[in-house]
C-alpha positions as CSV (number, residue, x, y, z in Angstrom):
1,M,72.3,40.6,138.2
2,Q,70.0,39.7,141.1
3,T,72.7,37.3,142.5
4,F,75.3,40.1,142.3
5,I,73.0,42.5,144.2
6,Q,72.3,39.9,146.9
7,L,76.0,39.2,147.1
8,I,76.9,42.8,147.8
9,A,73.8,43.5,150.0
10,D,74.3,40.5,152.2
11,G,77.7,38.9,151.4
12,A,79.8,42.0,151.8
13,V,78.9,42.1,155.5
14,F,81.1,39.0,156.1
15,P,84.4,40.5,154.9
16,V,83.6,43.6,157.1
17,I,83.2,41.3,160.1
18,L,86.3,39.3,159.3
19,I,88.6,42.2,158.5
20,G,87.1,44.2,161.5
21,T,87.7,41.3,163.9
22,Y,91.3,40.8,162.6
23,A,92.0,44.5,162.9
24,L,90.6,44.8,166.4
25,I,92.4,41.7,167.7
26,Y,95.8,42.1,166.1
27,K,96.1,45.8,165.4
28,V,95.0,47.3,168.7
29,H,98.1,47.6,170.8
30,G,98.3,45.6,174.0
31,K,98.7,48.4,176.5
32,G,95.5,50.2,175.5
33,R,93.5,47.1,174.5
34,Y,91.2,47.0,177.5
35,E,90.3,50.6,177.2
36,A,89.8,50.3,173.4
37,Y,87.5,47.3,173.8
38,C,85.5,49.2,176.5
39,R,85.1,52.2,174.1
40,I,84.0,49.8,171.3
41,L,81.5,48.1,173.6
42,M,80.1,51.4,174.8
43,A,79.9,52.8,171.2
44,G,78.1,49.6,170.1
45,L,75.6,49.7,173.0
46,T,74.9,53.4,172.5
47,T,74.4,52.9,168.8
48,Y,72.0,50.0,169.3
49,L,70.0,51.9,171.9
50,M,69.8,55.0,169.7
51,A,68.7,53.0,166.7
52,K,65.9,51.3,168.6
53,L,64.7,54.6,170.1
54,L,64.9,56.4,166.7
55,G,63.1,53.5,165.0
56,T,60.3,53.6,167.6
57,L,59.9,57.4,167.4
58,Y,60.2,57.8,163.6
59,Q,59.4,55.6,160.7
60,P,59.2,57.4,157.3
61,A,57.3,54.5,155.7
62,T,55.6,51.4,157.1
63,E,56.5,49.3,154.1
64,R,59.9,48.6,152.5
65,P,60.5,49.5,148.8
66,F,60.1,45.9,147.6
67,E,56.7,45.7,149.3
68,L,55.6,49.0,147.8
69,M,56.7,47.8,144.3
70,G,55.1,44.3,144.8
71,V,58.3,42.4,144.0
72,A,60.4,39.9,146.0
73,P,63.1,41.3,148.2
74,G,66.6,41.1,146.8
75,A,68.3,40.4,150.1
76,A,67.7,39.3,153.6
77,Y,65.8,41.7,155.9
78,L,64.2,41.9,159.3
79,D,60.4,42.1,159.4
80,N,60.2,45.8,160.4
81,P,59.8,49.0,158.5
82,G,63.6,49.3,158.1
83,F,64.5,52.7,159.5
84,P,67.4,53.0,160.4
85,S,69.1,50.2,158.5
86,D,70.6,47.7,160.9
87,H,73.0,46.5,158.2
88,A,74.3,50.0,157.5
89,L,74.5,50.7,161.2
90,F,76.4,47.5,161.9
91,V,79.0,47.8,159.2
92,M,79.5,51.5,159.8
93,A,80.0,50.8,163.5
94,I,82.7,48.2,162.7
95,L,84.4,50.7,160.2
96,L,84.4,53.4,162.9
97,A,85.9,51.1,165.5
98,V,88.7,50.0,163.3
99,W,89.4,53.6,162.1
100,F,89.5,55.1,165.6
101,E,91.2,52.3,167.5
102,T,93.8,51.1,165.0
103,K,94.5,54.2,162.9
104,N,95.4,51.7,160.1
105,K,94.6,53.5,156.8
106,L,94.9,50.4,154.6
107,L,92.5,48.2,156.6
108,T,90.1,51.2,157.1
109,G,90.2,51.8,153.3
110,I,89.4,48.2,152.5
111,L,86.6,48.2,155.0
112,A,85.2,51.4,153.7
113,A,85.0,49.9,150.2
114,F,83.0,46.9,151.5
115,V,80.8,49.1,153.7
116,V,79.9,51.2,150.6
117,L,79.0,48.0,148.8
118,V,76.7,47.0,151.6
119,F,75.0,50.4,151.5
120,V,74.5,50.3,147.7
121,G,73.5,46.7,147.7
122,R,70.8,47.2,150.4
123,V,69.2,50.0,148.2
124,L,69.5,48.0,145.0
125,A,68.0,45.0,146.6
126,L,65.0,47.2,147.5
127,V,65.1,46.3,151.2
128,H,66.1,49.9,152.2
129,T,65.7,53.4,151.0
130,P,68.7,55.8,150.9
131,L,67.1,57.5,154.0
132,D,67.3,54.2,155.9
133,I,71.0,53.9,155.0
134,F,71.7,57.5,156.0
135,G,69.8,56.9,159.3
136,G,72.0,53.9,160.0
137,I,75.2,55.9,159.3
138,A,74.0,58.8,161.4
139,V,73.2,56.6,164.4
140,A,76.6,54.9,164.1
141,L,78.3,58.3,164.1
142,V,76.4,59.2,167.3
143,G,77.8,56.0,169.0
144,A,81.3,57.0,167.8
145,V,81.3,59.8,170.3
146,W,82.9,57.3,172.7
147,Y,86.1,57.2,170.7
148,F,86.7,60.9,171.5
149,T,87.3,59.8,175.2
150,A,90.5,58.0,174.1
151,P,93.7,59.7,175.1
152,S,95.5,61.4,172.3
153,R,98.6,59.7,171.1
154,G,101.6,61.5,172.5
155,R,99.6,63.2,175.2
156,V,101.1,62.7,178.6
157,A,98.8,62.3,181.6
158,A,98.9,65.2,184.1
159,K,100.9,64.6,187.2
160,P,99.2,65.3,190.5
161,S,100.1,68.7,191.9
162,H,100.2,67.5,195.5
163,P,101.6,64.2,196.9
164,S,98.3,63.5,198.6
165,Q,96.6,63.3,195.2
166,K,98.4,60.2,194.0
167,A,96.2,57.5,192.7
C-alpha cells in the first residue's frame, strides 16, 4: 500500500508534466503560440510569487502530518512547513494552462484525473494536509487570472476609428 501511495503522490506528477508539455507544444495553435506562452509564463511567475508570499505570511502548522504522527514520510517533500503545497500548485498550474490555452477536453480530463491523484496521494503520504492542498489550488487559480487576458475566440479586434491611429 505504501508503494501505491508514493506512486500516486510523487509518480503521478510525471504524466502531468509529459501530457502538459505535449499539449502546450502540439495543441496550441501557431498564430497565438507566442501570446499563449507569455500568458503561461506570467501565470507561473505570479503563482510562484504568491505562493512564496503566502507561505511566508501564513503557516497553519510548523510540522507536517508525518512529523506530528512520528512516522516516516510516504513521499518526497521539501524541508518546509508545507503550506501551500508546491506539488498541488505545480500540477494545478499545468492543468489550468492546458485547459485555457488548448481548450482540449480530452487532454484536460486526463490531466485532471492525474492531478486529483497527486492531491490525494500527498495527503495519504502524510506530507500535506488538505488545507495545504487547497492552498496550492487557490494560489494556482490566482495565477490563472492571466488567461483572462487572452482574446476570445471569434472576437474581432477593433479597427481604428481614425487613419492616424493605425499601429
